[in-house]
SELUMBA-238552 format. One record per residue (C-alpha): chain; x, y, z. Coordinates in nm, 2 decimals. Layout:
+-------+--------+--------+--------+
: chain :      X :      Y :      Z :
+-------+--------+--------+--------+
:     A :      X :      Y :      Z :
...
+-------+--------+--------+--------+
# end
This chain:
+-------+--------+--------+--------+
: chain :      X :      Y :      Z :
+-------+--------+--------+--------+
:     A :   4.56 :  -2.35 :   0.92 :
:     A :   4.28 :  -2.46 :   0.70 :
:     A :   4.24 :  -2.25 :   0.39 :
:     A :   3.93 :  -2.07 :   0.29 :
:     A :   3.70 :  -2.26 :   0.05 :
:     A :   3.35 :  -2.21 :   0.19 :
:     A :   3.24 :  -1.86 :   0.29 :
:     A :   2.92 :  -1.72 :   0.44 :
:     A :   2.82 :  -1.36 :   0.38 :
:     A :   2.56 :  -1.21 :   0.61 :
:     A :   2.39 :  -0.92 :   0.43 :
:     A :   2.28 :  -0.88 :   0.07 :
:     A :   2.35 :  -0.51 :   0.03 :
:     A :   2.60 :  -0.34 :  -0.20 :
:     A :   2.91 :  -0.45 :   0.01 :
:     A :   2.78 :  -0.80 :   0.06 :
:     A :   2.69 :  -0.86 :  -0.30 :
:     A :   3.02 :  -0.71 :  -0.42 :
:     A :   3.22 :  -0.94 :  -0.19 :
:     A :   3.02 :  -1.25 :  -0.30 :
:     A :   3.10 :  -1.17 :  -0.67 :
:     A :   3.47 :  -1.11 :  -0.61 :
:     A :   3.51 :  -1.42 :  -0.39 :
:     A :   3.34 :  -1.64 :  -0.65 :
:     A :   3.59 :  -1.51 :  -0.90 :
:     A :   3.85 :  -1.67 :  -0.68 :
:     A :   3.68 :  -2.00 :  -0.69 :
:     A :   3.53 :  -1.99 :  -0.34 :
:     A :   3.20 :  -2.15 :  -0.26 :
:     A :   2.98 :  -1.86 :  -0.13 :
:     A :   2.65 :  -1.86 :   0.05 :
:     A :   2.48 :  -1.53 :   0.11 :
:     A :   2.19 :  -1.48 :   0.35 :
:     A :   1.97 :  -1.17 :   0.35 :
:     A :   1.70 :  -1.12 :   0.60 :
:     A :   1.47 :  -0.92 :   0.36 :
:     A :   1.27 :  -1.19 :   0.19 :
:     A :   1.21 :  -0.97 :  -0.11 :
:     A :   1.58 :  -0.85 :  -0.14 :
:     A :   1.46 :  -0.50 :  -0.21 :
:     A :   1.62 :  -0.17 :  -0.17 :
:     A :   1.41 :   0.14 :  -0.10 :
:     A :   1.52 :   0.49 :  -0.17 :
:     A :   1.59 :   0.75 :  -0.43 :
:     A :   1.91 :   0.81 :  -0.61 :
:     A :   2.27 :   0.75 :  -0.51 :
:     A :   2.57 :   0.95 :  -0.63 :
:     A :   2.87 :   0.76 :  -0.76 :
:     A :   3.21 :   0.92 :  -0.74 :
:     A :   3.49 :   0.84 :  -0.98 :
:     A :   3.66 :   0.60 :  -0.73 :
:     A :   3.32 :   0.43 :  -0.68 :
:     A :   3.28 :   0.38 :  -1.05 :
:     A :   3.64 :   0.24 :  -1.06 :
:     A :   3.55 :  -0.01 :  -0.79 :
:     A :   3.23 :  -0.11 :  -0.98 :
:     A :   3.44 :  -0.16 :  -1.29 :
:     A :   3.65 :  -0.41 :  -1.10 :
:     A :   3.34 :  -0.59 :  -0.99 :
:     A :   3.22 :  -0.60 :  -1.35 :
:     A :   2.90 :  -0.39 :  -1.35 :
:     A :   3.01 :  -0.04 :  -1.46 :
:     A :   2.87 :  -0.08 :  -1.81 :
:     A :   2.53 :  -0.17 :  -1.68 :
:     A :   2.55 :   0.13 :  -1.44 :
:     A :   2.63 :   0.36 :  -1.73 :
:     A :   2.35 :   0.22 :  -1.94 :
:     A :   2.08 :   0.22 :  -1.67 :
:     A :   2.20 :   0.53 :  -1.47 :
:     A :   2.36 :   0.86 :  -1.58 :
:     A :   2.73 :   0.93 :  -1.58 :
:     A :   2.89 :   1.27 :  -1.64 :
:     A :   3.21 :   1.47 :  -1.57 :
:     A :   3.25 :   1.74 :  -1.31 :
:     A :   3.03 :   1.87 :  -1.02 :
:     A :   2.92 :   2.24 :  -1.02 :
:     A :   2.92 :   2.43 :  -0.69 :
:     A :   2.66 :   2.71 :  -0.66 :
:     A :   2.51 :   2.95 :  -0.41 :
:     A :   2.16 :   2.91 :  -0.27 :
:     A :   2.03 :   3.14 :  -0.55 :
:     A :   2.17 :   2.91 :  -0.82 :
:     A :   2.48 :   3.13 :  -0.90 :
:     A :   2.76 :   2.89 :  -1.00 :
:     A :   3.08 :   2.97 :  -0.81 :
:     A :   3.31 :   2.68 :  -0.90 :
:     A :   3.34 :   2.33 :  -1.02 :
:     A :   3.50 :   2.02 :  -0.87 :
:     A :   3.67 :   1.83 :  -1.14 :
:     A :   3.61 :   1.45 :  -1.16 :
:     A :   3.90 :   1.28 :  -1.35 :
:     A :   3.81 :   0.97 :  -1.54 :
:     A :   4.00 :   0.73 :  -1.32 :
:     A :   3.79 :   0.43 :  -1.42 :
:     A :   3.92 :   0.45 :  -1.77 :
:     A :   3.88 :   0.69 :  -2.07 :
:     A :   3.54 :   0.54 :  -2.15 :
:     A :   3.39 :   0.60 :  -1.80 :
:     A :   3.29 :   0.95 :  -1.70 :
:     A :   3.43 :   1.09 :  -1.37 :
:     A :   3.10 :   1.05 :  -1.17 :
:     A :   2.74 :   0.95 :  -1.20 :
:     A :   2.41 :   0.87 :  -1.04 :
:     A :   2.16 :   0.59 :  -1.04 :
:     A :   1.84 :   0.49 :  -0.86 :
:     A :   1.92 :   0.27 :  -0.57 :
:     A :   1.68 :   0.00 :  -0.66 :
:     A :   1.82 :  -0.01 :  -1.01 :
:     A :   2.18 :  -0.05 :  -0.87 :
:     A :   2.05 :  -0.32 :  -0.64 :
:     A :   1.90 :  -0.51 :  -0.94 :
:     A :   2.22 :  -0.49 :  -1.13 :
:     A :   2.43 :  -0.62 :  -0.84 :
:     A :   2.18 :  -0.90 :  -0.75 :
:     A :   2.17 :  -1.03 :  -1.10 :
:     A :   2.55 :  -1.03 :  -1.11 :
:     A :   2.56 :  -1.21 :  -0.78 :
:     A :   2.33 :  -1.48 :  -0.91 :
:     A :   2.52 :  -1.50 :  -1.24 :
:     A :   2.84 :  -1.55 :  -1.04 :
:     A :   2.70 :  -1.87 :  -0.89 :
:     A :   2.64 :  -1.75 :  -0.53 :
:     A :   2.39 :  -1.94 :  -0.33 :
:     A :   2.14 :  -1.68 :  -0.20 :
:     A :   1.89 :  -1.74 :   0.07 :
:     A :   1.63 :  -1.47 :   0.14 :
:     A :   1.43 :  -1.41 :   0.46 :
:     A :   1.71 :  -1.58 :   0.65 :
:     A :   1.99 :  -1.46 :   0.89 :
:     A :   2.20 :  -1.63 :   1.15 :
:     A :   2.09 :  -1.71 :   1.50 :
:     A :   2.43 :  -1.81 :   1.64 :
:     A :   2.80 :  -1.81 :   1.54 :
:     A :   3.05 :  -2.04 :   1.71 :
:     A :   3.40 :  -2.08 :   1.59 :
:     A :   3.72 :  -2.27 :   1.65 :
:     A :   4.06 :  -2.25 :   1.49 :
:     A :   3.95 :  -2.43 :   1.17 :
:     A :   3.60 :  -2.30 :   1.10 :
:     A :   3.28 :  -2.14 :   1.20 :
:     A :   2.96 :  -2.32 :   1.29 :
:     A :   2.65 :  -2.11 :   1.20 :
:     A :   2.29 :  -2.17 :   1.30 :
:     A :   2.02 :  -1.99 :   1.11 :
:     A :   1.68 :  -1.87 :   1.21 :
:     A :   1.51 :  -2.12 :   0.99 :
:     A :   1.66 :  -2.41 :   1.19 :
:     A :   1.93 :  -2.50 :   0.94 :
:     A :   2.30 :  -2.50 :   1.02 :
:     A :   2.63 :  -2.52 :   0.83 :
:     A :   3.01 :  -2.49 :   0.88 :
:     A :   3.22 :  -2.23 :   0.70 :
:     A :   3.59 :  -2.15 :   0.67 :
:     A :   3.50 :  -1.78 :   0.70 :
:     A :   3.20 :  -1.56 :   0.78 :
:     A :   3.17 :  -1.20 :   0.66 :
:     A :   2.94 :  -0.96 :   0.83 :
:     A :   2.81 :  -0.71 :   0.56 :
:     A :   2.49 :  -0.64 :   0.75 :
:     A :   2.51 :  -0.26 :   0.77 :
:     A :   2.51 :   0.02 :   1.02 :
:     A :   2.33 :  -0.19 :   1.30 :
:     A :   2.53 :  -0.50 :   1.22 :
:     A :   2.43 :  -0.81 :   1.42 :
:     A :   2.76 :  -0.97 :   1.33 :
:     A :   2.95 :  -0.68 :   1.48 :
:     A :   2.74 :  -0.70 :   1.79 :
:     A :   2.81 :  -1.08 :   1.81 :
:     A :   3.19 :  -1.07 :   1.78 :
:     A :   3.27 :  -0.72 :   1.91 :
:     A :   3.00 :  -0.64 :   2.17 :
:     A :   3.21 :  -0.35 :   2.30 :
:     A :   3.27 :  -0.19 :   1.96 :
:     A :   3.15 :   0.17 :   1.91 :
:     A :   2.78 :   0.21 :   1.85 :
:     A :   2.63 :   0.43 :   1.57 :
:     A :   2.57 :   0.79 :   1.67 :
:     A :   2.35 :   1.06 :   1.53 :
:     A :   2.55 :   1.33 :   1.35 :
:     A :   2.31 :   1.63 :   1.39 :
:     A :   2.18 :   1.62 :   1.03 :
:     A :   1.90 :   1.46 :   0.84 :
:     A :   1.92 :   1.36 :   0.47 :
:     A :   1.63 :   1.43 :   0.24 :
:     A :   1.60 :   1.29 :  -0.11 :
:     A :   1.33 :   1.33 :  -0.38 :
:     A :   1.31 :   1.21 :  -0.74 :
:     A :   1.21 :   1.48 :  -0.99 :
:     A :   1.21 :   1.54 :  -1.37 :
:     A :   1.55 :   1.63 :  -1.51 :
:     A :   1.56 :   1.96 :  -1.70 :
:     A :   1.77 :   1.93 :  -2.02 :
:     A :   2.02 :   2.19 :  -1.88 :
:     A :   2.11 :   1.97 :  -1.59 :
:     A :   2.39 :   1.76 :  -1.73 :
:     A :   2.61 :   1.70 :  -1.42 :
:     A :   2.57 :   1.70 :  -1.04 :
:     A :   2.53 :   2.04 :  -0.88 :
:     A :   2.56 :   2.14 :  -0.52 :
:     A :   2.40 :   2.45 :  -0.37 :
:     A :   2.54 :   2.60 :  -0.05 :
:     A :   2.29 :   2.76 :   0.19 :
:     A :   2.37 :   2.92 :   0.53 :
:     A :   2.33 :   2.61 :   0.74 :
:     A :   2.22 :   2.36 :   0.48 :
:     A :   2.33 :   2.21 :   0.15 :
:     A :   2.11 :   2.10 :  -0.14 :
:     A :   2.21 :   1.93 :  -0.47 :
:     A :   2.08 :   1.76 :  -0.77 :
:     A :   2.22 :   1.46 :  -0.96 :
:     A :   2.08 :   1.30 :  -1.28 :
:     A :   2.00 :   0.93 :  -1.24 :
:     A :   1.87 :   0.87 :  -1.60 :
:     A :   1.79 :   1.06 :  -1.91 :
:     A :   1.46 :   1.17 :  -1.77 :
:     A :   1.50 :   1.20 :  -1.40 :
:     A :   1.74 :   1.34 :  -1.13 :
:     A :   1.72 :   1.33 :  -0.76 :
:     A :   1.73 :   1.62 :  -0.52 :
:     A :   1.94 :   1.57 :  -0.21 :
:     A :   1.93 :   1.80 :   0.09 :
:     A :   2.09 :   1.80 :   0.43 :
:     A :   1.93 :   1.98 :   0.72 :
:     A :   2.02 :   2.05 :   1.08 :
:     A :   1.83 :   1.83 :   1.34 :
:     A :   1.83 :   1.84 :   1.72 :
:     A :   1.78 :   1.47 :   1.73 :
:     A :   1.70 :   1.17 :   1.52 :
:     A :   1.33 :   1.15 :   1.62 :
:     A :   1.09 :   0.97 :   1.38 :
:     A :   0.92 :   1.19 :   1.13 :
:     A :   0.60 :   1.06 :   0.98 :
:     A :   0.61 :   1.01 :   0.59 :
:     A :   0.29 :   1.21 :   0.57 :
:     A :   0.48 :   1.51 :   0.68 :
:     A :   0.78 :   1.48 :   0.45 :
:     A :   0.66 :   1.68 :   0.16 :
:     A :   0.56 :   1.98 :   0.37 :
:     A :   0.87 :   1.98 :   0.59 :
:     A :   1.11 :   1.95 :   0.29 :
:     A :   0.94 :   2.24 :   0.11 :
:     A :   0.98 :   2.45 :   0.43 :
:     A :   1.34 :   2.35 :   0.47 :
:     A :   1.42 :   2.46 :   0.11 :
:     A :   1.28 :   2.81 :   0.17 :
:     A :   1.62 :   2.99 :   0.13 :
:     A :   1.68 :   2.85 :  -0.21 :
:     A :   1.58 :   3.00 :  -0.54 :
:     A :   1.66 :   2.92 :  -0.90 :
:     A :   1.66 :   2.55 :  -0.98 :
:     A :   1.62 :   2.43 :  -0.63 :
:     A :   1.34 :   2.68 :  -0.57 :
:     A :   1.16 :   2.55 :  -0.88 :
:     A :   1.20 :   2.19 :  -0.75 :
:     A :   1.06 :   2.30 :  -0.41 :
:     A :   0.76 :   2.46 :  -0.56 :
:     A :   0.68 :   2.14 :  -0.75 :
:     A :   0.72 :   1.90 :  -0.45 :
:     A :   0.42 :   1.68 :  -0.38 :
:     A :   0.34 :   1.35 :  -0.22 :
:     A :   0.42 :   1.19 :  -0.56 :
:     A :   0.78 :   1.31 :  -0.55 :
:     A :   0.91 :   0.99 :  -0.40 :
:     A :   1.06 :   1.16 :  -0.10 :
:     A :   1.28 :   0.97 :   0.14 :
:     A :   1.41 :   1.10 :   0.48 :
:     A :   1.65 :   0.95 :   0.72 :
:     A :   1.86 :   1.09 :   1.01 :
:     A :   2.23 :   1.06 :   0.95 :
:     A :   2.42 :   0.82 :   1.17 :
:     A :   2.78 :   0.72 :   1.16 :
:     A :   3.02 :   0.47 :   1.31 :
:     A :   3.39 :   0.39 :   1.27 :
:     A :   3.54 :   0.08 :   1.43 :
:     A :   3.91 :   0.15 :   1.48 :
:     A :   4.01 :  -0.22 :   1.47 :
:     A :   4.05 :  -0.50 :   1.47 :
:     A :   3.80 :  -0.58 :   1.19 :
:     A :   3.80 :  -0.95 :   1.25 :
:     A :   3.79 :  -1.20 :   1.53 :
:     A :   3.92 :  -1.54 :   1.43 :
:     A :   3.74 :  -1.64 :   1.12 :
:     A :   3.47 :  -1.38 :   1.13 :
:     A :   3.53 :  -1.05 :   0.95 :
:     A :   3.34 :  -0.73 :   0.88 :
:     A :   3.31 :  -0.49 :   0.59 :
:     A :   3.12 :  -0.19 :   0.47 :
:     A :   2.88 :   0.00 :   0.69 :
:     A :   2.93 :  -0.26 :   0.96 :
:     A :   3.27 :  -0.10 :   1.04 :
:     A :   3.27 :   0.24 :   0.87 :
:     A :   2.92 :   0.39 :   0.81 :
:     A :   2.96 :   0.74 :   0.68 :
:     A :   2.74 :   1.04 :   0.59 :
:     A :   2.68 :   1.12 :   0.22 :
:     A :   2.89 :   1.43 :   0.21 :
:     A :   3.16 :   1.28 :   0.00 :
:     A :   2.94 :   1.03 :  -0.20 :
:     A :   3.17 :   0.75 :  -0.10 :
:     A :   2.99 :   0.53 :   0.14 :
:     A :   2.90 :   0.27 :  -0.12 :
:     A :   3.23 :   0.30 :  -0.29 :
:     A :   3.44 :   0.22 :   0.02 :
:     A :   3.22 :  -0.08 :   0.09 :
:     A :   3.29 :  -0.21 :  -0.27 :
:     A :   3.66 :  -0.14 :  -0.22 :
:     A :   3.65 :  -0.35 :   0.10 :
:     A :   3.51 :  -0.64 :  -0.10 :
:     A :   3.78 :  -0.61 :  -0.37 :
:     A :   4.06 :  -0.59 :  -0.12 :
:     A :   3.93 :  -0.87 :   0.11 :
:     A :   3.90 :  -1.11 :  -0.19 :
:     A :   4.25 :  -1.01 :  -0.30 :
:     A :   4.41 :  -1.07 :   0.04 :
:     A :   4.22 :  -1.39 :   0.12 :
:     A :   4.35 :  -1.56 :  -0.20 :
:     A :   4.69 :  -1.39 :  -0.22 :
:     A :   4.86 :  -1.71 :  -0.11 :
:     A :   4.60 :  -1.96 :  -0.22 :
:     A :   4.36 :  -1.89 :   0.08 :
:     A :   4.58 :  -2.06 :   0.34 :
:     A :   4.69 :  -1.76 :   0.56 :
:     A :   4.35 :  -1.65 :   0.69 :
:     A :   4.47 :  -1.45 :   0.99 :
:     A :   4.74 :  -1.27 :   0.79 :
:     A :   4.49 :  -1.20 :   0.50 :
:     A :   4.24 :  -1.04 :   0.74 :
:     A :   4.51 :  -0.83 :   0.90 :
:     A :   4.63 :  -0.71 :   0.56 :
:     A :   4.28 :  -0.63 :   0.46 :
:     A :   4.22 :  -0.41 :   0.75 :
:     A :   4.56 :  -0.25 :   0.72 :
:     A :   4.49 :  -0.15 :   0.36 :
:     A :   4.14 :  -0.02 :   0.42 :
:     A :   4.16 :   0.15 :   0.76 :
:     A :   4.32 :   0.48 :   0.68 :
:     A :   4.11 :   0.53 :   0.36 :
:     A :   3.79 :   0.45 :   0.55 :
:     A :   3.88 :   0.68 :   0.83 :
:     A :   3.95 :   0.96 :   0.59 :
:     A :   3.60 :   0.93 :   0.44 :
:     A :   3.42 :   0.90 :   0.77 :
:     A :   3.60 :   1.18 :   0.96 :
:     A :   3.61 :   1.43 :   0.67 :
:     A :   3.24 :   1.37 :   0.59 :
:     A :   3.16 :   1.44 :   0.96 :
:     A :   3.37 :   1.76 :   0.94 :
:     A :   3.18 :   1.87 :   0.63 :
:     A :   2.86 :   1.82 :   0.83 :
:     A :   2.98 :   2.03 :   1.12 :
:     A :   3.08 :   2.31 :   0.89 :
:     A :   2.73 :   2.31 :   0.74 :
:     A :   2.56 :   2.29 :   1.08 :
:     A :   2.76 :   2.58 :   1.22 :
:     A :   2.74 :   2.80 :   0.91 :
:     A :   3.11 :   2.78 :   0.87 :
:     A :   3.34 :   2.88 :   0.59 :
:     A :   3.22 :   2.78 :   0.24 :
:     A :   3.59 :   2.80 :   0.13 :
:     A :   3.69 :   2.55 :   0.39 :
:     A :   3.40 :   2.32 :   0.29 :
:     A :   3.50 :   2.33 :  -0.08 :
:     A :   3.87 :   2.29 :  -0.01 :
:     A :   3.81 :   1.99 :   0.22 :
:     A :   3.59 :   1.83 :  -0.05 :
:     A :   3.85 :   1.89 :  -0.32 :
:     A :   4.15 :   1.77 :  -0.11 :
:     A :   3.96 :   1.45 :   0.01 :
:     A :   3.84 :   1.36 :  -0.34 :
:     A :   4.20 :   1.41 :  -0.47 :
:     A :   4.32 :   1.16 :  -0.21 :
:     A :   4.05 :   0.91 :  -0.29 :
:     A :   4.17 :   0.91 :  -0.65 :
:     A :   4.47 :   0.71 :  -0.53 :
:     A :   4.48 :   0.33 :  -0.59 :
:     A :   4.32 :   0.12 :  -0.32 :
+-------+--------+--------+--------+
# end
């Protein structure tokens, strides 16, 4: 079987860029196509768990994340009134010099990764995606929407929740489904006393804050929604303020200061888990294309980066010749860990929606994060 030398990655998000960087380290020729001509990421902050920071350290960008974001140890758990009732420890598994968790603005993280992708020698084309994929035993012929075409030894679909690559190779795969919650985020000034992530447990909702720089933090809030209907951005500030009515203390102060200038982002939460296989011939999937999760465990980005690391390791374990075996090993190593994140995140969401046991919620978070500390 022809070994892997030339690879196409469809999708220039966190998982796609991480895969491109790791594959270039192995000496592969890598093309990356991203349909967004500006290669931009919109959004507020993103929480980075210890395992995620460990993965970014393997990629080679953790120092930039620490410099341009905010990293700290531990996560405080509090009631809606701000009373702290516990703390989730975050061991420094990325090394003694890297705190156990962190936060960063999504556009800042995207800039760090895009620069690392270009520095690695990846050929990036923006405003382009594929129009057809046809493969045989030795390669994949790809036609692009701009009329160009090329042949590759492997194609990787890293094109997100609504992956077109997944639809092309697995038309009967599970479709994304709404989880019953919406996620709100807003960027606000960071008070000096907020030095670590904090989560505040309401009756049917959960709010939290996480520093993303020396001056700013982001508020995250999950609410219960009957459906994933569109909500006009003009309504976001008013709705978010109403949804935070039960909170007082720090979150109450944030609520009272919310305005149209608070950089609010809302999105309904959807999830998908493809049980396998994760490849067909010489076309493989990674990241949200196969295991899109909700943010309850702050691990969605992390498991996509881990996918990239493992896929590159397995593809070149034997010099890149055993493609089929490599892709099977990749899925075998990643499937249980990804399932754990998706299913336990969904369970946390159900507990929140039903007003279930806060003890169960905290115990599930603790036990899952403990398992995620294990090597990938």
